[in-house]
All heavy atoms as TSV, in Angstrom:
chain	resi	resn	atom	element	x	y	z
A	1	MET	N	N	90.212	52.504	-3.029
A	1	MET	CA	C	90.095	53.933	-3.199
A	1	MET	C	C	91.456	54.460	-3.599
A	1	MET	O	O	92.426	54.235	-2.906
A	1	MET	CB	C	89.634	54.563	-1.907
A	1	MET	CG	C	89.479	56.052	-2.008
A	1	MET	SD	S	89.299	56.979	-0.546
A	1	MET	CE	C	87.922	56.747	0.302
A	2	GLY	N	N	91.519	55.120	-4.725
A	2	GLY	CA	C	92.767	55.652	-5.176
A	2	GLY	C	C	93.199	56.871	-4.359
A	2	GLY	O	O	92.368	57.579	-3.791
A	3	LEU	N	N	94.489	57.085	-4.310
A	3	LEU	CA	C	95.011	58.224	-3.549
A	3	LEU	C	C	94.469	59.547	-4.102
A	3	LEU	O	O	94.132	60.448	-3.353
A	3	LEU	CB	C	96.530	58.217	-3.593
A	3	LEU	CG	C	97.231	59.337	-2.818
A	3	LEU	CD1	C	96.841	59.287	-1.341
A	3	LEU	CD2	C	98.735	59.223	-2.951
A	4	GLY	N	N	94.345	59.636	-5.429
A	4	GLY	CA	C	93.807	60.852	-6.029
A	4	GLY	C	C	92.384	61.123	-5.594
A	4	GLY	O	O	92.006	62.275	-5.343
A	5	ASP	N	N	91.593	60.053	-5.481
A	5	ASP	CA	C	90.200	60.214	-5.012
A	5	ASP	C	C	90.176	60.679	-3.574
A	5	ASP	O	O	89.366	61.546	-3.218
A	5	ASP	CB	C	89.426	58.888	-5.131
A	5	ASP	CG	C	89.168	58.485	-6.568
A	5	ASP	OD1	O	89.123	59.382	-7.448
A	5	ASP	OD2	O	89.015	57.282	-6.817
A	6	LYS	N	N	91.010	60.098	-2.757
A	6	LYS	CA	C	91.066	60.483	-1.339
A	6	LYS	C	C	91.418	61.960	-1.196
A	6	LYS	O	O	90.771	62.703	-0.430
A	6	LYS	CB	C	92.113	59.645	-0.570
A	6	LYS	CG	C	91.699	58.238	-0.299
A	6	LYS	CD	C	92.774	57.536	0.499
A	6	LYS	CE	C	92.441	56.095	0.755
A	6	LYS	NZ	N	93.475	55.394	1.508
A	7	VAL	N	N	92.412	62.393	-1.930
A	7	VAL	CA	C	92.856	63.773	-1.858
A	7	VAL	C	C	91.751	64.710	-2.349
A	7	VAL	O	O	91.463	65.735	-1.724
A	7	VAL	CB	C	94.159	63.981	-2.651
A	7	VAL	CG1	C	94.502	65.439	-2.787
A	7	VAL	CG2	C	95.301	63.225	-2.007
A	8	SER	N	N	91.149	64.342	-3.463
A	8	SER	CA	C	90.085	65.180	-4.028
A	8	SER	C	C	88.892	65.306	-3.066
A	8	SER	O	O	88.375	66.409	-2.871
A	8	SER	CB	C	89.612	64.562	-5.348
A	8	SER	OG	O	88.535	65.277	-5.870
A	9	ASN	N	N	88.476	64.202	-2.502
A	9	ASN	CA	C	87.330	64.223	-1.586
A	9	ASN	C	C	87.648	65.012	-0.316
A	9	ASN	O	O	86.825	65.774	0.183
A	9	ASN	CB	C	86.901	62.810	-1.219
A	9	ASN	CG	C	86.391	62.043	-2.417
A	9	ASN	OD1	O	86.017	62.606	-3.432
A	9	ASN	ND2	N	86.397	60.725	-2.313
A	10	LYS	N	N	88.840	64.840	0.202
A	10	LYS	CA	C	89.228	65.568	1.414
A	10	LYS	C	C	89.364	67.051	1.127
A	10	LYS	O	O	88.981	67.886	1.946
A	10	LYS	CB	C	90.550	64.986	1.971
A	10	LYS	CG	C	90.847	65.417	3.369
A	10	LYS	CD	C	89.780	64.908	4.321
A	10	LYS	CE	C	90.149	65.157	5.757
A	10	LYS	NZ	N	89.109	64.726	6.701
A	11	THR	N	N	89.883	67.377	-0.042
A	11	THR	CA	C	90.010	68.788	-0.443
A	11	THR	C	C	88.660	69.447	-0.523
A	11	THR	O	O	88.454	70.576	-0.066
A	11	THR	CB	C	90.740	68.900	-1.793
A	11	THR	OG1	O	92.030	68.308	-1.665
A	11	THR	CG2	C	90.873	70.337	-2.234
A	12	GLU	N	N	87.685	68.722	-1.078
A	12	GLU	CA	C	86.317	69.239	-1.168
A	12	GLU	C	C	85.728	69.483	0.217
A	12	GLU	O	O	85.111	70.501	0.471
A	12	GLU	CB	C	85.438	68.279	-1.969
A	12	GLU	CG	C	84.055	68.819	-2.252
A	12	GLU	CD	C	83.315	68.013	-3.270
A	12	GLU	OE1	O	83.748	66.900	-3.644
A	12	GLU	OE2	O	82.269	68.500	-3.716
A	13	GLU	N	N	85.959	68.524	1.110
A	13	GLU	CA	C	85.457	68.661	2.485
A	13	GLU	C	C	86.104	69.863	3.187
A	13	GLU	O	O	85.410	70.667	3.824
A	13	GLU	CB	C	85.743	67.374	3.272
A	13	GLU	CG	C	85.277	67.430	4.688
A	13	GLU	CD	C	85.733	66.224	5.503
A	13	GLU	OE1	O	86.183	65.213	4.922
A	13	GLU	OE2	O	85.653	66.304	6.726
A	14	LEU	N	N	87.422	69.987	3.089
A	14	LEU	CA	C	88.112	71.093	3.740
A	14	LEU	C	C	87.746	72.445	3.132
A	14	LEU	O	O	87.634	73.439	3.845
A	14	LEU	CB	C	89.626	70.863	3.706
A	14	LEU	CG	C	90.131	69.679	4.522
A	14	LEU	CD1	C	91.621	69.484	4.302
A	14	LEU	CD2	C	89.831	69.872	5.997
A	15	GLY	N	N	87.556	72.458	1.828
A	15	GLY	CA	C	87.119	73.677	1.164
A	15	GLY	C	C	85.744	74.097	1.677
A	15	GLY	O	O	85.466	75.290	1.852
A	16	GLY	N	N	84.892	73.120	1.910
A	16	GLY	CA	C	83.557	73.398	2.462
A	16	GLY	C	C	83.653	73.984	3.847
A	16	GLY	O	O	82.907	74.896	4.202
A	17	LYS	N	N	84.563	73.445	4.666
A	17	LYS	CA	C	84.746	73.997	6.013
A	17	LYS	C	C	85.205	75.446	5.947
A	17	LYS	O	O	84.763	76.278	6.727
A	17	LYS	CB	C	85.749	73.141	6.802
A	17	LYS	CG	C	85.185	71.819	7.247
A	17	LYS	CD	C	86.188	71.042	8.073
A	17	LYS	CE	C	85.614	69.683	8.467
A	17	LYS	NZ	N	86.507	68.934	9.327
A	18	ALA	N	N	86.098	75.736	5.009
A	18	ALA	CA	C	86.600	77.094	4.858
A	18	ALA	C	C	85.477	78.038	4.420
A	18	ALA	O	O	85.346	79.156	4.944
A	18	ALA	CB	C	87.741	77.126	3.863
A	19	LYS	N	N	84.656	77.577	3.468
A	19	LYS	CA	C	83.531	78.397	3.022
A	19	LYS	C	C	82.549	78.647	4.160
A	19	LYS	O	O	82.047	79.757	4.318
A	19	LYS	CB	C	82.776	77.715	1.876
A	19	LYS	CG	C	83.411	77.831	0.534
A	19	LYS	CD	C	82.501	77.187	-0.523
A	19	LYS	CE	C	83.134	77.137	-1.847
A	19	LYS	NZ	N	82.246	76.497	-2.849
A	20	GLU	N	N	82.280	77.601	4.913
A	20	GLU	CA	C	81.352	77.755	6.043
A	20	GLU	C	C	81.886	78.765	7.055
A	20	GLU	O	O	81.155	79.644	7.537
A	20	GLU	CB	C	81.109	76.416	6.724
A	20	GLU	CG	C	80.093	76.477	7.843
A	20	GLU	CD	C	79.856	75.161	8.532
A	20	GLU	OE1	O	80.524	74.165	8.206
A	20	GLU	OE2	O	78.981	75.137	9.409
A	21	ALA	N	N	83.173	78.663	7.370
A	21	ALA	CA	C	83.792	79.599	8.320
A	21	ALA	C	C	83.763	81.023	7.795
A	21	ALA	O	O	83.495	81.972	8.532
A	21	ALA	CB	C	85.223	79.163	8.640
A	22	ALA	N	N	84.062	81.173	6.507
A	22	ALA	CA	C	84.021	82.508	5.901
A	22	ALA	C	C	82.598	83.072	5.943
A	22	ALA	O	O	82.400	84.263	6.206
A	22	ALA	CB	C	84.536	82.454	4.451
A	23	GLY	N	N	81.619	82.229	5.701
A	23	GLY	CA	C	80.233	82.653	5.764
A	23	GLY	C	C	79.822	83.099	7.153
A	23	GLY	O	O	79.096	84.068	7.331
A	24	GLU	N	N	80.326	82.349	8.162
A	24	GLU	CA	C	80.034	82.742	9.543
A	24	GLU	C	C	80.700	84.066	9.878
A	24	GLU	O	O	80.098	84.916	10.560
A	24	GLU	CB	C	80.516	81.638	10.499
A	24	GLU	CG	C	79.645	80.383	10.460
A	24	GLU	CD	C	80.183	79.258	11.323
A	24	GLU	OE1	O	81.187	79.459	12.029
A	24	GLU	OE2	O	79.609	78.164	11.259
A	25	ALA	N	N	81.922	84.250	9.422
A	25	ALA	CA	C	82.657	85.474	9.726
A	25	ALA	C	C	82.035	86.700	9.089
A	25	ALA	O	O	82.071	87.790	9.642
A	25	ALA	CB	C	84.107	85.324	9.291
A	26	THR	N	N	81.461	86.506	7.904
A	26	THR	CA	C	80.880	87.643	7.169
A	26	THR	C	C	79.347	87.682	7.272
A	26	THR	O	O	78.731	88.518	6.630
A	26	THR	CB	C	81.278	87.575	5.685
A	26	THR	OG1	O	80.785	86.354	5.127
A	26	THR	CG2	C	82.775	87.661	5.513
A	27	ASP	N	N	78.795	86.790	8.042
A	27	ASP	CA	C	77.340	86.683	8.210
A	27	ASP	C	C	76.635	86.463	6.872
A	27	ASP	O	O	75.579	87.009	6.596
A	27	ASP	CB	C	76.771	87.911	8.924
A	27	ASP	CG	C	75.404	87.641	9.540
A	27	ASP	OD1	O	75.144	86.483	9.943
A	27	ASP	OD2	O	74.596	88.557	9.612
A	28	ASP	N	N	77.260	85.624	6.034
A	28	ASP	CA	C	76.707	85.287	4.708
A	28	ASP	C	C	76.107	83.878	4.801
A	28	ASP	O	O	76.814	82.879	4.724
A	28	ASP	CB	C	77.825	85.341	3.673
A	28	ASP	CG	C	77.330	85.123	2.242
A	28	ASP	OD1	O	76.245	84.564	2.059
A	28	ASP	OD2	O	78.079	85.507	1.325
A	29	LYS	N	N	74.805	83.814	4.920
A	29	LYS	CA	C	74.104	82.546	5.108
A	29	LYS	C	C	74.237	81.646	3.860
A	29	LYS	O	O	74.312	80.433	3.978
A	29	LYS	CB	C	72.630	82.767	5.416
A	29	LYS	CG	C	72.387	83.579	6.679
A	29	LYS	CD	C	72.834	82.820	7.905
A	29	LYS	CE	C	72.527	83.633	9.162
A	29	LYS	NZ	N	73.202	83.145	10.334
A	30	ASP	N	N	74.242	82.259	2.671
A	30	ASP	CA	C	74.387	81.481	1.444
A	30	ASP	C	C	75.738	80.785	1.372
A	30	ASP	O	O	75.832	79.624	0.986
A	30	ASP	CB	C	74.183	82.357	0.198
A	30	ASP	CG	C	72.762	82.841	0.040
A	30	ASP	OD1	O	71.841	82.148	0.541
A	30	ASP	OD2	O	72.558	83.889	-0.590
A	31	LEU	N	N	76.793	81.486	1.739
A	31	LEU	CA	C	78.142	80.917	1.729
A	31	LEU	C	C	78.246	79.809	2.775
A	31	LEU	O	O	78.859	78.778	2.523
A	31	LEU	CB	C	79.180	81.997	1.978
A	31	LEU	CG	C	80.641	81.597	1.785
A	31	LEU	CD1	C	80.889	81.066	0.374
A	31	LEU	CD2	C	81.559	82.785	2.055
A	32	GLN	N	N	77.626	80.016	3.930
A	32	GLN	CA	C	77.623	78.960	4.961
A	32	GLN	C	C	76.946	77.707	4.439
A	32	GLN	O	O	77.459	76.578	4.608
A	32	GLN	CB	C	76.858	79.418	6.193
A	32	GLN	CG	C	77.632	80.307	7.126
A	32	GLN	CD	C	76.786	80.711	8.321
A	32	GLN	OE1	O	75.837	81.467	8.196
A	32	GLN	NE2	N	77.126	80.190	9.477
A	33	ALA	N	N	75.801	77.878	3.805
A	33	ALA	CA	C	75.066	76.729	3.263
A	33	ALA	C	C	75.849	76.009	2.165
A	33	ALA	O	O	75.889	74.786	2.106
A	33	ALA	CB	C	73.712	77.176	2.722
A	34	GLU	N	N	76.506	76.788	1.320
A	34	GLU	CA	C	77.313	76.215	0.259
A	34	GLU	C	C	78.479	75.409	0.870
A	34	GLU	O	O	78.810	74.314	0.382
A	34	GLU	CB	C	77.859	77.326	-0.643
A	34	GLU	CG	C	78.553	76.823	-1.874
A	34	GLU	CD	C	79.033	77.940	-2.781
A	34	GLU	OE1	O	78.383	79.019	-2.796
A	34	GLU	OE2	O	80.052	77.739	-3.458
A	35	GLY	N	N	79.075	75.936	1.913
A	35	GLY	CA	C	80.172	75.220	2.578
A	35	GLY	C	C	79.703	73.914	3.200
A	35	GLY	O	O	80.369	72.888	3.080
A	36	LYS	N	N	78.540	73.954	3.842
A	36	LYS	CA	C	78.004	72.726	4.431
A	36	LYS	C	C	77.688	71.702	3.366
A	36	LYS	O	O	77.921	70.505	3.543
A	36	LYS	CB	C	76.763	73.040	5.249
A	36	LYS	CG	C	77.074	73.737	6.566
A	36	LYS	CD	C	75.837	74.005	7.366
A	36	LYS	CE	C	76.186	74.736	8.657
A	36	LYS	NZ	N	75.018	74.971	9.512
A	37	ALA	N	N	77.173	72.159	2.227
A	37	ALA	CA	C	76.857	71.243	1.119
A	37	ALA	C	C	78.138	70.613	0.555
A	37	ALA	O	O	78.179	69.409	0.266
A	37	ALA	CB	C	76.102	71.982	0.013
A	38	ASP	N	N	79.183	71.411	0.423
A	38	ASP	CA	C	80.476	70.881	-0.062
A	38	ASP	C	C	81.018	69.827	0.889
A	38	ASP	O	O	81.562	68.802	0.453
A	38	ASP	CB	C	81.487	72.003	-0.255
A	38	ASP	CG	C	81.197	72.896	-1.448
A	38	ASP	OD1	O	80.303	72.548	-2.265
A	38	ASP	OD2	O	81.864	73.927	-1.579
A	39	GLN	N	N	80.904	70.086	2.187
A	39	GLN	CA	C	81.359	69.110	3.169
A	39	GLN	C	C	80.594	67.810	3.061
A	39	GLN	O	O	81.179	66.724	3.088
A	39	GLN	CB	C	81.205	69.668	4.589
A	39	GLN	CG	C	82.173	70.779	4.934
A	39	GLN	CD	C	81.916	71.298	6.338
A	39	GLN	OE1	O	82.036	70.562	7.287
A	39	GLN	NE2	N	81.525	72.546	6.452
A	40	ALA	N	N	79.288	67.924	2.943
A	40	ALA	CA	C	78.451	66.730	2.839
A	40	ALA	C	C	78.796	65.928	1.588
A	40	ALA	O	O	78.881	64.691	1.624
A	40	ALA	CB	C	76.975	67.112	2.843
A	41	THR	N	N	79.010	66.621	0.473
A	41	THR	CA	C	79.354	65.952	-0.776
A	41	THR	C	C	80.676	65.194	-0.630
A	41	THR	O	O	80.786	64.042	-1.027
A	41	THR	CB	C	79.451	66.974	-1.916
A	41	THR	OG1	O	78.189	67.617	-2.041
A	41	THR	CG2	C	79.808	66.290	-3.235
A	42	GLY	N	N	81.661	65.864	-0.051
A	42	GLY	CA	C	82.964	65.214	0.164
A	42	GLY	C	C	82.860	63.996	1.056
A	42	GLY	O	O	83.446	62.956	0.795
A	43	ASN	N	N	82.074	64.114	2.126
A	43	ASN	CA	C	81.895	62.988	3.038
A	43	ASN	C	C	81.182	61.826	2.371
A	43	ASN	O	O	81.539	60.657	2.587
A	43	ASN	CB	C	81.109	63.431	4.267
A	43	ASN	CG	C	81.946	64.294	5.201
A	43	ASN	OD1	O	83.160	64.209	5.224
A	43	ASN	ND2	N	81.278	65.163	5.958
A	44	LEU	N	N	80.163	62.110	1.569
A	44	LEU	CA	C	79.448	61.036	0.873
A	44	LEU	C	C	80.337	60.323	-0.134
A	44	LEU	O	O	80.300	59.101	-0.245
A	44	LEU	CB	C	78.206	61.609	0.166
A	44	LEU	CG	C	77.037	61.948	1.058
A	44	LEU	CD1	C	75.960	62.672	0.264
A	44	LEU	CD2	C	76.462	60.695	1.684
A	45	LYS	N	N	81.148	61.101	-0.821
A	45	LYS	CA	C	82.069	60.467	-1.794
A	45	LYS	C	C	83.072	59.576	-1.070
A	45	LYS	O	O	83.373	58.469	-1.543
A	45	LYS	CB	C	82.827	61.545	-2.588
A	45	LYS	CG	C	81.968	62.234	-3.615
A	45	LYS	CD	C	82.779	63.294	-4.333
A	45	LYS	CE	C	81.949	64.042	-5.366
A	45	LYS	NZ	N	82.735	65.097	-6.037
A	46	GLN	N	N	83.566	60.014	0.087
A	46	GLN	CA	C	84.504	59.200	0.852
A	46	GLN	C	C	83.843	57.917	1.323
A	46	GLN	O	O	84.434	56.833	1.274
A	46	GLN	CB	C	85.046	59.979	2.056
A	46	GLN	CG	C	86.004	61.074	1.681
A	46	GLN	CD	C	86.509	61.850	2.887
A	46	GLN	OE1	O	86.655	61.275	3.960
A	46	GLN	NE2	N	86.758	63.115	2.706
A	47	ALA	N	N	82.596	58.022	1.785
A	47	ALA	CA	C	81.879	56.845	2.252
A	47	ALA	C	C	81.657	55.859	1.099
A	47	ALA	O	O	81.835	54.648	1.281
A	47	ALA	CB	C	80.534	57.245	2.848
A	48	GLY	N	N	81.312	56.360	-0.066
A	48	GLY	CA	C	81.129	55.499	-1.235
A	48	GLY	C	C	82.402	54.769	-1.604
A	48	GLY	O	O	82.386	53.576	-1.937
A	49	GLU	N	N	83.507	55.481	-1.563
A	49	GLU	CA	C	84.781	54.849	-1.883
A	49	GLU	C	C	85.153	53.788	-0.842
A	49	GLU	O	O	85.686	52.730	-1.198
A	49	GLU	CB	C	85.898	55.911	-1.963
A	49	GLU	CG	C	85.777	56.849	-3.128
A	49	GLU	CD	C	86.004	56.185	-4.475
A	49	GLU	OE1	O	86.701	55.144	-4.549
A	49	GLU	OE2	O	85.457	56.682	-5.474
A	50	LYS	N	N	84.853	54.017	0.417
A	50	LYS	CA	C	85.163	53.040	1.472
A	50	LYS	C	C	84.327	51.779	1.273
A	50	LYS	O	O	84.800	50.673	1.495
A	50	LYS	CB	C	84.900	53.640	2.854
A	50	LYS	CG	C	85.963	54.646	3.244
A	50	LYS	CD	C	85.682	55.258	4.597
A	50	LYS	CE	C	86.727	56.298	4.934
A	50	LYS	NZ	N	86.477	56.928	6.233
A	51	ILE	N	N	83.082	51.943	0.857
A	51	ILE	CA	C	82.231	50.787	0.586
A	51	ILE	C	C	82.790	49.981	-0.588
A	51	ILE	O	O	82.866	48.743	-0.529
A	51	ILE	CB	C	80.760	51.225	0.326
A	51	ILE	CG1	C	80.158	51.733	1.613
A	51	ILE	CG2	C	79.943	50.075	-0.257
A	51	ILE	CD1	C	78.823	52.421	1.442
A	52	LYS	N	N	83.195	50.688	-1.642
A	52	LYS	CA	C	83.799	49.986	-2.782
A	52	LYS	C	C	85.044	49.211	-2.343
A	52	LYS	O	O	85.257	48.078	-2.755
A	52	LYS	CB	C	84.178	50.967	-3.897
A	52	LYS	CG	C	83.019	51.415	-4.725
A	52	LYS	CD	C	83.413	52.082	-6.035
A	52	LYS	CE	C	84.506	53.080	-5.939
A	52	LYS	NZ	N	84.701	53.884	-7.162
A	53	ASP	N	N	85.855	49.855	-1.511
A	53	ASP	CA	C	87.087	49.191	-1.032
A	53	ASP	C	C	86.764	47.935	-0.236
A	53	ASP	O	O	87.454	46.928	-0.331
A	53	ASP	CB	C	87.891	50.150	-0.137
A	53	ASP	CG	C	88.649	51.200	-0.934
A	53	ASP	OD1	O	88.697	51.083	-2.160
A	53	ASP	OD2	O	89.171	52.136	-0.298
A	54	ALA	N	N	85.696	47.975	0.553
A	54	ALA	CA	C	85.341	46.822	1.391
A	54	ALA	C	C	84.980	45.623	0.515
A	54	ALA	O	O	85.267	44.495	0.899
A	54	ALA	CB	C	84.154	47.181	2.287
A	55	PHE	N	N	84.392	45.861	-0.648
A	55	PHE	CA	C	83.999	44.759	-1.517
A	55	PHE	C	C	85.118	44.311	-2.461
A	55	PHE	O	O	85.027	43.229	-3.030
A	55	PHE	CB	C	82.769	45.154	-2.347
A	55	PHE	CG	C	81.510	45.113	-1.537
A	55	PHE	CD1	C	80.939	46.298	-1.067
A	55	PHE	CD2	C	80.892	43.917	-1.194
A	55	PHE	CE1	C	79.783	46.280	-0.323
A	55	PHE	CE2	C	79.738	43.887	-0.445
A	55	PHE	CZ	C	79.179	45.080	-0.008
A	56	THR	N	N	86.146	45.116	-2.609
A	56	THR	CA	C	87.214	44.737	-3.529
A	56	THR	C	C	88.450	44.210	-2.807
A	56	THR	O	O	89.382	43.779	-3.471
A	56	THR	CB	C	87.629	45.931	-4.409
A	56	THR	OG1	O	88.051	47.008	-3.583
A	56	THR	CG2	C	86.480	46.363	-5.295
A	57	LYS	N	N	88.466	44.226	-1.484
A	57	LYS	CA	C	89.619	43.688	-0.754
A	57	LYS	C	C	89.656	42.177	-0.852
A	57	LYS	O	O	88.648	41.511	-0.923
A	57	LYS	CB	C	89.574	44.113	0.728
A	57	LYS	CG	C	89.957	45.531	0.919
A	57	LYS	CD	C	90.133	45.834	2.378
A	57	LYS	CE	C	90.622	47.262	2.535
A	57	LYS	NZ	N	90.832	47.615	3.905
A	58	ASP	N	N	90.884	41.660	-0.854
A	58	ASP	CA	C	91.049	40.203	-0.927
A	58	ASP	C	C	90.913	39.554	0.415
A	58	ASP	O	O	91.172	39.991	1.430
A	58	ASP	CB	C	92.429	39.867	-1.490
A	58	ASP	CG	C	92.530	40.301	-2.949
A	58	ASP	OD1	O	91.481	40.270	-3.643
A	58	ASP	OD2	O	93.644	40.655	-3.371
């Protein structure tokens, strides 16, 4: 997993947490859902990269 991928995936996850928190603070259910979706996407990408790393290690 490249460092750029790690940073990008983590940024997406953290951005999702921020959106979810903003949605909770403003009682915006759509923003909360969007934040949760962003977090899930970031987590799935990280998991996929970890699986690739497991098969490419020497």
